[in-house]
HTML snippet that shows the backbone in 3Dmol.js (N, CA, C, O; Angstrom):
<script src="https://3Dmol.org/build/3Dmol-min.js"></script>
<div id="view" style="width:600px;height:400px;position:relative"></div>
<script>
const pdb = `
ATOM      1  N   THR A   1      36.371 114.964  27.654  1.00  0.00           N
ATOM      2  CA  THR A   1      34.578 113.959  27.516  1.00  0.00           C
ATOM      3  C   THR A   1      35.447 112.499  27.354  1.00  0.00           C
ATOM      4  O   THR A   1      36.605 112.339  26.966  1.00  0.00           O
ATOM      5  N   MET A   2      34.556 111.612  27.751  1.00  0.00           N
ATOM      6  CA  MET A   2      34.937 109.886  27.544  1.00  0.00           C
ATOM      7  C   MET A   2      34.057 109.234  26.415  1.00  0.00           C
ATOM      8  O   MET A   2      32.832 109.357  26.419  1.00  0.00           O
ATOM      9  N   LYS A   3      34.707 108.569  25.495  1.00  0.00           N
ATOM     10  CA  LYS A   3      34.341 108.029  24.433  1.00  0.00           C
ATOM     11  C   LYS A   3      34.102 106.440  24.789  1.00  0.00           C
ATOM     12  O   LYS A   3      34.795 105.501  25.180  1.00  0.00           O
ATOM     13  N   ILE A   4      33.010 106.627  24.505  1.00  0.00           N
ATOM     14  CA  ILE A   4      32.199 104.581  24.428  1.00  0.00           C
ATOM     15  C   ILE A   4      32.141 104.192  23.024  1.00  0.00           C
ATOM     16  O   ILE A   4      31.620 104.522  21.959  1.00  0.00           O
ATOM     17  N   GLU A   5      32.931 103.328  23.537  1.00  0.00           N
ATOM     18  CA  GLU A   5      32.638 101.945  22.187  1.00  0.00           C
ATOM     19  C   GLU A   5      32.190 100.722  21.699  1.00  0.00           C
ATOM     20  O   GLU A   5      33.151 100.076  21.281  1.00  0.00           O
ATOM     21  N   GLU A   6      31.539 100.359  21.624  1.00  0.00           N
ATOM     22  CA  GLU A   6      30.992  98.679  21.607  1.00  0.00           C
ATOM     23  C   GLU A   6      32.006  97.895  21.605  1.00  0.00           C
ATOM     24  O   GLU A   6      32.988  98.098  20.891  1.00  0.00           O
ATOM     25  N   VAL A   7      31.886  96.878  22.428  1.00  0.00           N
ATOM     26  CA  VAL A   7      32.844  95.809  22.206  1.00  0.00           C
ATOM     27  C   VAL A   7      32.547  94.144  21.758  1.00  0.00           C
ATOM     28  O   VAL A   7      31.771  93.498  22.462  1.00  0.00           O
ATOM     29  N   GLN A   8      32.996  93.697  20.936  1.00  0.00           N
ATOM     30  CA  GLN A   8      32.102  92.617  20.691  1.00  0.00           C
ATOM     31  C   GLN A   8      32.614  91.516  21.204  1.00  0.00           C
ATOM     32  O   GLN A   8      33.641  91.716  21.853  1.00  0.00           O
ATOM     33  N   SER A   9      32.260  90.438  21.140  1.00  0.00           N
ATOM     34  CA  SER A   9      32.559  89.480  22.123  1.00  0.00           C
ATOM     35  C   SER A   9      34.047  88.529  21.082  1.00  0.00           C
ATOM     36  O   SER A   9      34.202  89.055  19.980  1.00  0.00           O
ATOM     37  N   THR A  10      34.572  87.871  21.228  1.00  0.00           N
ATOM     38  CA  THR A  10      35.649  87.207  20.479  1.00  0.00           C
ATOM     39  C   THR A  10      35.382  85.844  20.271  1.00  0.00           C
ATOM     40  O   THR A  10      36.059  85.117  19.544  1.00  0.00           O
ATOM     41  N   THR A  11      33.660  85.245  21.386  1.00  0.00           N
ATOM     42  CA  THR A  11      33.890  83.728  21.496  1.00  0.00           C
ATOM     43  C   THR A  11      32.697  84.158  20.191  1.00  0.00           C
ATOM     44  O   THR A  11      32.264  85.276  19.912  1.00  0.00           O
ATOM     45  N   LYS A  12      32.302  82.490  19.392  1.00  0.00           N
ATOM     46  CA  LYS A  12      31.225  82.590  18.698  1.00  0.00           C
ATOM     47  C   LYS A  12      30.250  81.882  19.385  1.00  0.00           C
ATOM     48  O   LYS A  12      30.326  80.865  20.074  1.00  0.00           O
ATOM     49  N   ALA A  13      29.170  82.714  19.026  1.00  0.00           N
ATOM     50  CA  ALA A  13      27.587  82.626  19.277  1.00  0.00           C
ATOM     51  C   ALA A  13      26.888  81.312  18.588  1.00  0.00           C
ATOM     52  O   ALA A  13      26.712  81.302  17.370  1.00  0.00           O
ATOM     53  N   GLN A  14      26.567  80.406  19.258  1.00  0.00           N
ATOM     54  CA  GLN A  14      26.184  79.533  18.611  1.00  0.00           C
ATOM     55  C   GLN A  14      24.847  79.487  18.975  1.00  0.00           C
ATOM     56  O   GLN A  14      24.731  79.812  20.156  1.00  0.00           O
ATOM     57  N   ARG A  15      23.655  79.182  18.380  1.00  0.00           N
ATOM     58  CA  ARG A  15      22.211  78.940  18.733  1.00  0.00           C
ATOM     59  C   ARG A  15      21.460  77.608  18.183  1.00  0.00           C
ATOM     60  O   ARG A  15      21.330  77.347  16.987  1.00  0.00           O
ATOM     61  N   ILE A  16      20.970  76.780  19.301  1.00  0.00           N
ATOM     62  CA  ILE A  16      20.612  75.852  19.317  1.00  0.00           C
ATOM     63  C   ILE A  16      18.805  76.023  19.363  1.00  0.00           C
ATOM     64  O   ILE A  16      18.258  76.796  20.149  1.00  0.00           O
ATOM     65  N   ALA A  17      18.116  75.238  18.471  1.00  0.00           N
ATOM     66  CA  ALA A  17      16.834  75.465  18.636  1.00  0.00           C
ATOM     67  C   ALA A  17      15.993  74.769  19.708  1.00  0.00           C
ATOM     68  O   ALA A  17      16.385  73.624  19.933  1.00  0.00           O
ATOM     69  N   SER A  18      15.078  75.112  20.331  1.00  0.00           N
ATOM     70  CA  SER A  18      14.795  74.657  21.622  1.00  0.00           C
ATOM     71  C   SER A  18      14.227  73.548  21.207  1.00  0.00           C
ATOM     72  O   SER A  18      14.303  72.892  22.247  1.00  0.00           O
ATOM     73  N   HIS A  19      13.574  72.675  20.240  1.00  0.00           N
ATOM     74  CA  HIS A  19      13.228  71.799  19.787  1.00  0.00           C
ATOM     75  C   HIS A  19      13.556  70.660  18.673  1.00  0.00           C
ATOM     76  O   HIS A  19      12.785  69.860  18.144  1.00  0.00           O
ATOM     77  N   SER A  20      14.882  70.840  18.498  1.00  0.00           N
ATOM     78  CA  SER A  20      15.772  70.338  17.401  1.00  0.00           C
ATOM     79  C   SER A  20      16.136  68.801  17.590  1.00  0.00           C
ATOM     80  O   SER A  20      16.646  67.983  16.826  1.00  0.00           O
ATOM     81  N   HIS A  21      15.616  68.710  19.085  1.00  0.00           N
ATOM     82  CA  HIS A  21      15.932  67.023  19.566  1.00  0.00           C
ATOM     83  C   HIS A  21      14.655  66.336  18.902  1.00  0.00           C
ATOM     84  O   HIS A  21      14.869  65.156  18.622  1.00  0.00           O
ATOM     85  N   VAL A  22      13.607  66.710  18.642  1.00  0.00           N
ATOM     86  CA  VAL A  22      12.497  66.037  18.402  1.00  0.00           C
ATOM     87  C   VAL A  22      12.525  65.445  17.264  1.00  0.00           C
ATOM     88  O   VAL A  22      12.987  66.336  16.550  1.00  0.00           O
ATOM     89  N   LYS A  23      12.310  64.355  16.450  1.00  0.00           N
ATOM     90  CA  LYS A  23      12.543  63.696  15.218  1.00  0.00           C
ATOM     91  C   LYS A  23      10.739  62.854  15.127  1.00  0.00           C
ATOM     92  O   LYS A  23      10.565  61.975  14.283  1.00  0.00           O
ATOM     93  N   GLY A  24      10.176  63.055  15.584  1.00  0.00           N
ATOM     94  CA  GLY A  24       8.921  61.971  15.754  1.00  0.00           C
ATOM     95  C   GLY A  24       8.270  61.883  16.848  1.00  0.00           C
ATOM     96  O   GLY A  24       8.741  62.377  17.873  1.00  0.00           O
ATOM     97  N   LEU A  25       7.209  61.317  16.846  1.00  0.00           N
ATOM     98  CA  LEU A  25       5.939  61.207  17.593  1.00  0.00           C
ATOM     99  C   LEU A  25       6.718  60.054  18.612  1.00  0.00           C
ATOM    100  O   LEU A  25       6.702  60.301  19.817  1.00  0.00           O
ATOM    101  N   GLY A  26       7.282  59.017  18.220  1.00  0.00           N
ATOM    102  CA  GLY A  26       7.869  58.117  19.407  1.00  0.00           C
ATOM    103  C   GLY A  26       6.820  57.487  19.381  1.00  0.00           C
ATOM    104  O   GLY A  26       6.258  57.464  20.476  1.00  0.00           O
ATOM    105  N   LEU A  27       6.067  56.706  18.194  1.00  0.00           N
ATOM    106  CA  LEU A  27       5.509  55.912  18.634  1.00  0.00           C
ATOM    107  C   LEU A  27       5.981  54.209  17.977  1.00  0.00           C
ATOM    108  O   LEU A  27       6.934  53.972  17.234  1.00  0.00           O
ATOM    109  N   ARG A  28       5.030  53.268  18.503  1.00  0.00           N
ATOM    110  CA  ARG A  28       5.431  52.018  18.350  1.00  0.00           C
ATOM    111  C   ARG A  28       4.738  51.314  16.973  1.00  0.00           C
ATOM    112  O   ARG A  28       3.896  52.114  16.567  1.00  0.00           O
ATOM    113  N   ASP A  29       4.769  50.355  16.277  1.00  0.00           N
ATOM    114  CA  ASP A  29       3.928  49.836  15.084  1.00  0.00           C
ATOM    115  C   ASP A  29       2.647  50.295  15.452  1.00  0.00           C
ATOM    116  O   ASP A  29       2.189  51.239  14.807  1.00  0.00           O
ATOM    117  N   ASP A  30       1.879  49.731  16.505  1.00  0.00           N
ATOM    118  CA  ASP A  30       0.845  49.246  16.793  1.00  0.00           C
ATOM    119  C   ASP A  30      -0.082  51.285  16.895  1.00  0.00           C
ATOM    120  O   ASP A  30      -1.236  51.546  16.556  1.00  0.00           O
ATOM    121  N   GLY A  31       0.563  51.897  17.239  1.00  0.00           N
ATOM    122  CA  GLY A  31       0.357  53.393  17.334  1.00  0.00           C
ATOM    123  C   GLY A  31       0.597  53.458  18.807  1.00  0.00           C
ATOM    124  O   GLY A  31       0.608  54.664  19.057  1.00  0.00           O
ATOM    125  N   THR A  32       0.752  52.937  19.675  1.00  0.00           N
ATOM    126  CA  THR A  32       1.296  53.084  20.965  1.00  0.00           C
ATOM    127  C   THR A  32       2.256  53.816  21.305  1.00  0.00           C
ATOM    128  O   THR A  32       3.210  53.750  20.530  1.00  0.00           O
ATOM    129  N   ALA A  33       2.415  54.705  22.438  1.00  0.00           N
ATOM    130  CA  ALA A  33       3.544  55.662  22.564  1.00  0.00           C
ATOM    131  C   ALA A  33       4.494  54.916  23.332  1.00  0.00           C
ATOM    132  O   ALA A  33       4.033  54.406  24.353  1.00  0.00           O
ATOM    133  N   GLU A  34       5.904  54.696  23.055  1.00  0.00           N
ATOM    134  CA  GLU A  34       6.973  54.734  23.676  1.00  0.00           C
ATOM    135  C   GLU A  34       7.556  55.560  24.912  1.00  0.00           C
ATOM    136  O   GLU A  34       8.136  56.591  24.570  1.00  0.00           O
ATOM    137  N   PRO A  35       7.523  55.361  25.987  1.00  0.00           N
ATOM    138  CA  PRO A  35       7.690  56.623  27.288  1.00  0.00           C
ATOM    139  C   PRO A  35       8.973  57.739  26.906  1.00  0.00           C
ATOM    140  O   PRO A  35       9.273  58.887  27.233  1.00  0.00           O
ATOM    141  N   ILE A  36       9.645  56.436  25.820  1.00  0.00           N
ATOM    142  CA  ILE A  36      10.945  58.155  26.038  1.00  0.00           C
ATOM    143  C   ILE A  36      11.596  57.497  24.027  1.00  0.00           C
ATOM    144  O   ILE A  36      12.576  56.766  23.888  1.00  0.00           O
ATOM    145  N   SER A  37      11.092  57.803  23.324  1.00  0.00           N
ATOM    146  CA  SER A  37      11.584  57.825  21.995  1.00  0.00           C
ATOM    147  C   SER A  37      11.313  59.064  21.010  1.00  0.00           C
ATOM    148  O   SER A  37      10.251  59.684  21.064  1.00  0.00           O
ATOM    149  N   ALA A  38      12.407  59.409  20.045  1.00  0.00           N
ATOM    150  CA  ALA A  38      12.461  60.349  18.571  1.00  0.00           C
ATOM    151  C   ALA A  38      12.463  61.370  19.495  1.00  0.00           C
ATOM    152  O   ALA A  38      11.493  62.071  19.207  1.00  0.00           O
ATOM    153  N   GLY A  39      13.376  62.109  21.033  1.00  0.00           N
ATOM    154  CA  GLY A  39      13.063  63.015  21.695  1.00  0.00           C
ATOM    155  C   GLY A  39      11.896  63.331  22.177  1.00  0.00           C
ATOM    156  O   GLY A  39      11.640  64.515  22.395  1.00  0.00           O
ATOM    157  N   MET A  40      11.137  62.510  22.386  1.00  0.00           N
ATOM    158  CA  MET A  40       9.914  62.491  23.245  1.00  0.00           C
ATOM    159  C   MET A  40       9.689  61.897  24.148  1.00  0.00           C
ATOM    160  O   MET A  40       9.634  60.668  24.120  1.00  0.00           O
ATOM    161  N   VAL A  41       9.426  62.851  25.579  1.00  0.00           N
ATOM    162  CA  VAL A  41       9.414  62.298  26.682  1.00  0.00           C
ATOM    163  C   VAL A  41       7.849  62.676  27.378  1.00  0.00           C
ATOM    164  O   VAL A  41       7.492  63.853  27.420  1.00  0.00           O
ATOM    165  N   GLY A  42       7.084  61.721  27.842  1.00  0.00           N
ATOM    166  CA  GLY A  42       5.712  61.696  28.443  1.00  0.00           C
ATOM    167  C   GLY A  42       4.717  62.019  27.052  1.00  0.00           C
ATOM    168  O   GLY A  42       4.753  62.042  25.822  1.00  0.00           O
ATOM    169  N   GLN A  43       3.903  62.225  28.110  1.00  0.00           N
ATOM    170  CA  GLN A  43       2.771  62.840  27.107  1.00  0.00           C
ATOM    171  C   GLN A  43       1.931  61.712  26.234  1.00  0.00           C
ATOM    172  O   GLN A  43       1.100  62.058  25.394  1.00  0.00           O
ATOM    173  N   GLU A  44       2.213  60.417  26.503  1.00  0.00           N
ATOM    174  CA  GLU A  44       1.975  59.492  25.894  1.00  0.00           C
ATOM    175  C   GLU A  44       0.428  59.487  25.115  1.00  0.00           C
ATOM    176  O   GLU A  44       0.425  59.311  23.897  1.00  0.00           O
ATOM    177  N   LYS A  45      -1.069  59.712  25.939  1.00  0.00           N
ATOM    178  CA  LYS A  45      -1.678  59.550  24.962  1.00  0.00           C
ATOM    179  C   LYS A  45      -1.790  60.868  24.257  1.00  0.00           C
ATOM    180  O   LYS A  45      -2.560  60.610  23.332  1.00  0.00           O
ATOM    181  N   ALA A  46      -1.407  62.349  24.150  1.00  0.00           N
ATOM    182  CA  ALA A  46      -1.597  63.269  23.438  1.00  0.00           C
ATOM    183  C   ALA A  46      -0.764  62.657  22.307  1.00  0.00           C
ATOM    184  O   ALA A  46      -1.373  62.669  21.237  1.00  0.00           O
ATOM    185  N   ARG A  47       0.578  62.076  22.249  1.00  0.00           N
ATOM    186  CA  ARG A  47       1.110  61.515  21.085  1.00  0.00           C
ATOM    187  C   ARG A  47       0.590  60.449  20.201  1.00  0.00           C
ATOM    188  O   ARG A  47       0.903  60.165  19.044  1.00  0.00           O
ATOM    189  N   GLU A  48      -0.394  59.851  21.118  1.00  0.00           N
ATOM    190  CA  GLU A  48      -0.713  58.270  20.444  1.00  0.00           C
ATOM    191  C   GLU A  48      -2.412  59.487  19.804  1.00  0.00           C
ATOM    192  O   GLU A  48      -2.920  59.072  18.762  1.00  0.00           O
ATOM    193  N   ALA A  49      -2.872  60.368  20.232  1.00  0.00           N
ATOM    194  CA  ALA A  49      -3.863  61.226  19.358  1.00  0.00           C
ATOM    195  C   ALA A  49      -3.132  61.702  18.304  1.00  0.00           C
ATOM    196  O   ALA A  49      -3.531  61.385  17.184  1.00  0.00           O
ATOM    197  N   ALA A  50      -1.965  62.523  18.414  1.00  0.00           N
ATOM    198  CA  ALA A  50      -1.252  62.755  17.422  1.00  0.00           C
ATOM    199  C   ALA A  50      -1.133  61.739  16.053  1.00  0.00           C
ATOM    200  O   ALA A  50      -1.460  61.987  14.892  1.00  0.00           O
ATOM    201  N   GLY A  51      -0.721  60.877  16.456  1.00  0.00           N
ATOM    202  CA  GLY A  51      -0.404  59.552  15.810  1.00  0.00           C
ATOM    203  C   GLY A  51      -1.853  59.598  14.700  1.00  0.00           C
ATOM    204  O   GLY A  51      -1.766  59.754  13.482  1.00  0.00           O
ATOM    205  N   ILE A  52      -2.896  59.455  15.322  1.00  0.00           N
ATOM    206  CA  ILE A  52      -3.823  59.021  14.879  1.00  0.00           C
ATOM    207  C   ILE A  52      -4.202  60.087  13.975  1.00  0.00           C
ATOM    208  O   ILE A  52      -5.042  59.663  13.181  1.00  0.00           O
ATOM    209  N   VAL A  53      -3.898  61.362  13.774  1.00  0.00           N
ATOM    210  CA  VAL A  53      -4.178  62.547  13.220  1.00  0.00           C
ATOM    211  C   VAL A  53      -3.405  62.424  11.729  1.00  0.00           C
ATOM    212  O   VAL A  53      -3.815  62.411  10.568  1.00  0.00           O
ATOM    213  N   VAL A  54      -2.006  62.334  12.390  1.00  0.00           N
ATOM    214  CA  VAL A  54      -0.886  61.370  11.286  1.00  0.00           C
ATOM    215  C   VAL A  54      -1.342  60.728  10.384  1.00  0.00           C
ATOM    216  O   VAL A  54      -1.274  60.927   9.171  1.00  0.00           O
ATOM    217  N   GLU A  55      -1.855  59.882  10.988  1.00  0.00           N
ATOM    218  CA  GLU A  55      -2.704  58.484   9.583  1.00  0.00           C
ATOM    219  C   GLU A  55      -3.951  59.646   9.233  1.00  0.00           C
ATOM    220  O   GLU A  55      -3.840  60.235   8.159  1.00  0.00           O
ATOM    221  N   LEU A  56      -4.657  59.847   9.762  1.00  0.00           N
ATOM    222  CA  LEU A  56      -5.979  60.684   8.872  1.00  0.00           C
ATOM    223  C   LEU A  56      -5.367  61.528   7.801  1.00  0.00           C
ATOM    224  O   LEU A  56      -5.954  61.540   6.719  1.00  0.00           O
ATOM    225  N   ILE A  57      -4.347  62.190   7.927  1.00  0.00           N
ATOM    226  CA  ILE A  57      -3.929  63.124   6.871  1.00  0.00           C
ATOM    227  C   ILE A  57      -3.331  62.026   5.809  1.00  0.00           C
ATOM    228  O   ILE A  57      -3.783  61.933   4.668  1.00  0.00           O
ATOM    229  N   ARG A  58      -2.668  61.514   6.117  1.00  0.00           N
ATOM    230  CA  ARG A  58      -1.648  60.242   5.227  1.00  0.00           C
ATOM    231  C   ARG A  58      -3.195  59.783   4.687  1.00  0.00           C
ATOM    232  O   ARG A  58      -2.956  59.458   3.524  1.00  0.00           O
ATOM    233  N   SER A  59      -4.380  59.618   4.863  1.00  0.00           N
ATOM    234  CA  SER A  59      -5.312  59.075   4.131  1.00  0.00           C
ATOM    235  C   SER A  59      -5.815  59.793   3.783  1.00  0.00           C
ATOM    236  O   SER A  59      -6.981  59.616   4.136  1.00  0.00           O
ATOM    237  N   LYS A  60      -5.713  60.762   3.149  1.00  0.00           N
ATOM    238  CA  LYS A  60      -6.418  61.797   2.684  1.00  0.00           C
ATOM    239  C   LYS A  60      -7.438  62.261   3.128  1.00  0.00           C
ATOM    240  O   LYS A  60      -8.221  62.959   2.483  1.00  0.00           O
ATOM    241  N   LYS A  61      -7.598  61.823   4.671  1.00  0.00           N
ATOM    242  CA  LYS A  61      -9.633  62.117   5.261  1.00  0.00           C
ATOM    243  C   LYS A  61      -9.593  63.369   5.923  1.00  0.00           C
ATOM    244  O   LYS A  61     -10.648  63.935   6.207  1.00  0.00           O
ATOM    245  N   MET A  62      -7.968  64.098   6.332  1.00  0.00           N
ATOM    246  CA  MET A  62      -7.880  65.390   7.016  1.00  0.00           C
ATOM    247  C   MET A  62      -6.990  66.389   6.302  1.00  0.00           C
ATOM    248  O   MET A  62      -6.751  67.359   7.022  1.00  0.00           O
ATOM    249  N   ALA A  63      -6.295  66.457   4.821  1.00  0.00           N
ATOM    250  CA  ALA A  63      -5.090  66.845   4.403  1.00  0.00           C
ATOM    251  C   ALA A  63      -6.044  68.125   4.190  1.00  0.00           C
ATOM    252  O   ALA A  63      -7.228  68.107   3.854  1.00  0.00           O
ATOM    253  N   GLY A  64      -5.273  69.183   4.455  1.00  0.00           N
ATOM    254  CA  GLY A  64      -5.887  70.562   4.241  1.00  0.00           C
ATOM    255  C   GLY A  64      -6.619  71.404   5.274  1.00  0.00           C
ATOM    256  O   GLY A  64      -7.075  72.547   5.232  1.00  0.00           O
ATOM    257  N   LYS A  65      -6.579  70.432   6.252  1.00  0.00           N
ATOM    258  CA  LYS A  65      -7.409  70.758   7.638  1.00  0.00           C
ATOM    259  C   LYS A  65      -6.585  71.388   8.330  1.00  0.00           C
ATOM    260  O   LYS A  65      -5.396  71.251   8.043  1.00  0.00           O
ATOM    261  N   ALA A  66      -6.964  72.264   9.440  1.00  0.00           N
ATOM    262  CA  ALA A  66      -6.575  73.040  10.612  1.00  0.00           C
ATOM    263  C   ALA A  66      -6.371  71.948  11.718  1.00  0.00           C
ATOM    264  O   ALA A  66      -7.134  70.982  11.730  1.00  0.00           O
ATOM    265  N   LEU A  67      -5.146  72.089  12.856  1.00  0.00           N
ATOM    266  CA  LEU A  67      -5.444  71.053  13.525  1.00  0.00           C
ATOM    267  C   LEU A  67      -5.007  72.211  14.909  1.00  0.00           C
ATOM    268  O   LEU A  67      -3.963  72.862  14.948  1.00  0.00           O
ATOM    269  N   LEU A  68      -6.204  72.233  16.057  1.00  0.00           N
ATOM    270  CA  LEU A  68      -5.760  73.657  16.980  1.00  0.00           C
ATOM    271  C   LEU A  68      -5.317  72.507  18.440  1.00  0.00           C
ATOM    272  O   LEU A  68      -5.985  71.733  19.127  1.00  0.00           O
ATOM    273  N   LEU A  69      -3.834  72.920  18.421  1.00  0.00           N
ATOM    274  CA  LEU A  69      -3.265  72.208  20.067  1.00  0.00           C
ATOM    275  C   LEU A  69      -3.773  73.185  20.930  1.00  0.00           C
ATOM    276  O   LEU A  69      -3.992  74.380  20.734  1.00  0.00           O
ATOM    277  N   ALA A  70      -3.941  72.391  22.040  1.00  0.00           N
ATOM    278  CA  ALA A  70      -4.544  73.629  23.491  1.00  0.00           C
ATOM    279  C   ALA A  70      -4.044  72.893  24.582  1.00  0.00           C
ATOM    280  O   ALA A  70      -3.766  71.694  24.599  1.00  0.00           O
ATOM    281  N   GLY A  71      -3.936  73.872  25.664  1.00  0.00           N
ATOM    282  CA  GLY A  71      -3.139  73.224  27.034  1.00  0.00           C
ATOM    283  C   GLY A  71      -2.583  74.639  27.618  1.00  0.00           C
ATOM    284  O   GLY A  71      -2.758  75.751  27.118  1.00  0.00           O
ATOM    285  N   ALA A  72      -1.993  74.369  28.595  1.00  0.00           N
ATOM    286  CA  ALA A  72      -1.212  75.170  29.534  1.00  0.00           C
ATOM    287  C   ALA A  72       0.413  75.354  29.158  1.00  0.00           C
ATOM    288  O   ALA A  72       0.940  74.491  28.457  1.00  0.00           O
ATOM    289  N   PRO A  73       1.031  76.255  29.537  1.00  0.00           N
ATOM    290  CA  PRO A  73       2.108  76.564  29.396  1.00  0.00           C
ATOM    291  C   PRO A  73       3.277  75.801  29.325  1.00  0.00           C
ATOM    292  O   PRO A  73       3.929  75.963  30.357  1.00  0.00           O
ATOM    293  N   GLY A  74       3.958  74.834  28.326  1.00  0.00           N
ATOM    294  CA  GLY A  74       5.096  74.149  28.692  1.00  0.00           C
ATOM    295  C   GLY A  74       4.513  72.913  29.145  1.00  0.00           C
ATOM    296  O   GLY A  74       4.949  72.274  30.103  1.00  0.00           O
ATOM    297  N   THR A  75       3.213  72.485  28.227  1.00  0.00           N
ATOM    298  CA  THR A  75       2.908  71.203  28.213  1.00  0.00           C
ATOM    299  C   THR A  75       3.314  70.292  27.124  1.00  0.00           C
ATOM    300  O   THR A  75       2.971  69.120  26.970  1.00  0.00           O
ATOM    301  N   GLY A  76       4.134  71.047  26.357  1.00  0.00           N
ATOM    302  CA  GLY A  76       3.899  70.036  24.725  1.00  0.00           C
ATOM    303  C   GLY A  76       4.017  70.183  23.558  1.00  0.00           C
ATOM    304  O   GLY A  76       4.845  69.694  22.789  1.00  0.00           O
ATOM    305  N   LYS A  77       2.877  71.127  23.308  1.00  0.00           N
ATOM    306  CA  LYS A  77       2.239  71.773  22.243  1.00  0.00           C
ATOM    307  C   LYS A  77       3.178  72.278  21.022  1.00  0.00           C
ATOM    308  O   LYS A  77       3.179  72.226  19.792  1.00  0.00           O
ATOM    309  N   THR A  78       3.618  72.564  21.602  1.00  0.00           N
ATOM    310  CA  THR A  78       5.131  72.919  20.408  1.00  0.00           C
ATOM    311  C   THR A  78       5.568  71.770  19.893  1.00  0.00           C
ATOM    312  O   THR A  78       5.447  71.511  18.695  1.00  0.00           O
ATOM    313  N   ALA A  79       6.072  71.042  20.679  1.00  0.00           N
ATOM    314  CA  ALA A  79       6.988  69.565  20.404  1.00  0.00           C
ATOM    315  C   ALA A  79       6.201  68.724  19.524  1.00  0.00           C
ATOM    316  O   ALA A  79       6.537  68.206  18.459  1.00  0.00           O
ATOM    317  N   ILE A  80       5.071  68.671  20.158  1.00  0.00           N
ATOM    318  CA  ILE A  80       3.822  67.593  19.468  1.00  0.00           C
ATOM    319  C   ILE A  80       3.503  68.254  18.180  1.00  0.00           C
ATOM    320  O   ILE A  80       2.886  67.544  17.386  1.00  0.00           O
ATOM    321  N   ALA A  81       3.773  69.393  17.822  1.00  0.00           N
ATOM    322  CA  ALA A  81       3.364  69.960  16.469  1.00  0.00           C
ATOM    323  C   ALA A  81       4.505  69.858  15.563  1.00  0.00           C
ATOM    324  O   ALA A  81       4.399  69.705  14.346  1.00  0.00           O
ATOM    325  N   LEU A  82       5.799  69.968  16.329  1.00  0.00           N
ATOM    326  CA  LEU A  82       7.082  69.746  15.260  1.00  0.00           C
ATOM    327  C   LEU A  82       7.059  68.205  15.184  1.00  0.00           C
ATOM    328  O   LEU A  82       7.558  67.710  14.174  1.00  0.00           O
ATOM    329  N   ALA A  83       6.471  67.263  16.254  1.00  0.00           N
ATOM    330  CA  ALA A  83       6.788  66.123  15.868  1.00  0.00           C
ATOM    331  C   ALA A  83       5.860  65.292  14.877  1.00  0.00           C
ATOM    332  O   ALA A  83       6.163  64.209  14.375  1.00  0.00           O
ATOM    333  N   ILE A  84       4.395  66.159  14.643  1.00  0.00           N
ATOM    334  CA  ILE A  84       3.807  65.958  13.663  1.00  0.00           C
ATOM    335  C   ILE A  84       4.278  65.966  12.401  1.00  0.00           C
ATOM    336  O   ILE A  84       4.264  65.066  11.561  1.00  0.00           O
ATOM    337  N   SER A  85       4.829  67.417  12.326  1.00  0.00           N
ATOM    338  CA  SER A  85       5.938  67.793  11.134  1.00  0.00           C
ATOM    339  C   SER A  85       6.717  66.935  10.265  1.00  0.00           C
ATOM    340  O   SER A  85       6.831  66.669   9.069  1.00  0.00           O
ATOM    341  N   GLN A  86       7.179  66.631  11.337  1.00  0.00           N
ATOM    342  CA  GLN A  86       8.369  65.542  11.184  1.00  0.00           C
ATOM    343  C   GLN A  86       8.157  64.474  11.166  1.00  0.00           C
ATOM    344  O   GLN A  86       9.081  63.836  10.661  1.00  0.00           O
ATOM    345  N   GLU A  87       6.976  63.638  11.628  1.00  0.00           N
ATOM    346  CA  GLU A  87       6.303  62.731  10.844  1.00  0.00           C
ATOM    347  C   GLU A  87       5.805  62.438   9.350  1.00  0.00           C
ATOM    348  O   GLU A  87       5.830  61.386   8.711  1.00  0.00           O
ATOM    349  N   LEU A  88       5.267  63.929   8.947  1.00  0.00           N
ATOM    350  CA  LEU A  88       4.850  63.872   7.852  1.00  0.00           C
ATOM    351  C   LEU A  88       5.849  64.118   6.363  1.00  0.00           C
ATOM    352  O   LEU A  88       5.695  63.899   5.161  1.00  0.00           O
ATOM    353  N   GLY A  89       6.725  64.589   7.077  1.00  0.00           N
ATOM    354  CA  GLY A  89       7.911  64.580   6.360  1.00  0.00           C
ATOM    355  C   GLY A  89       7.641  66.261   5.986  1.00  0.00           C
ATOM    356  O   GLY A  89       8.453  66.878   5.296  1.00  0.00           O
TER     357      GLY A  89
END
`;
const viewer = $3Dmol.createViewer("view");
viewer.addModel(pdb, "pdb");
viewer.setStyle({}, {cartoon: {color: "spectrum"}});
viewer.zoomTo();
viewer.render();
</script>
């Protein structure tokens, strides 16, 4: 009979989160989106809209409410959600 043993790798496994580069919405002081900023690229209109939501939450006009992000796969919904959470702390 043949004995089968599990072999473990000798290299260290390192896991990096897929959106760990997102540091915020990448908005200017006037609320317009930088083309590339804070780990975000593109989706300027969505980022500007998210900036409005952040301001509403900060001013307590939308605090405690839900926000639904809808769109096709791969359009940046998760990245924008993480950017909103970064902006809010």
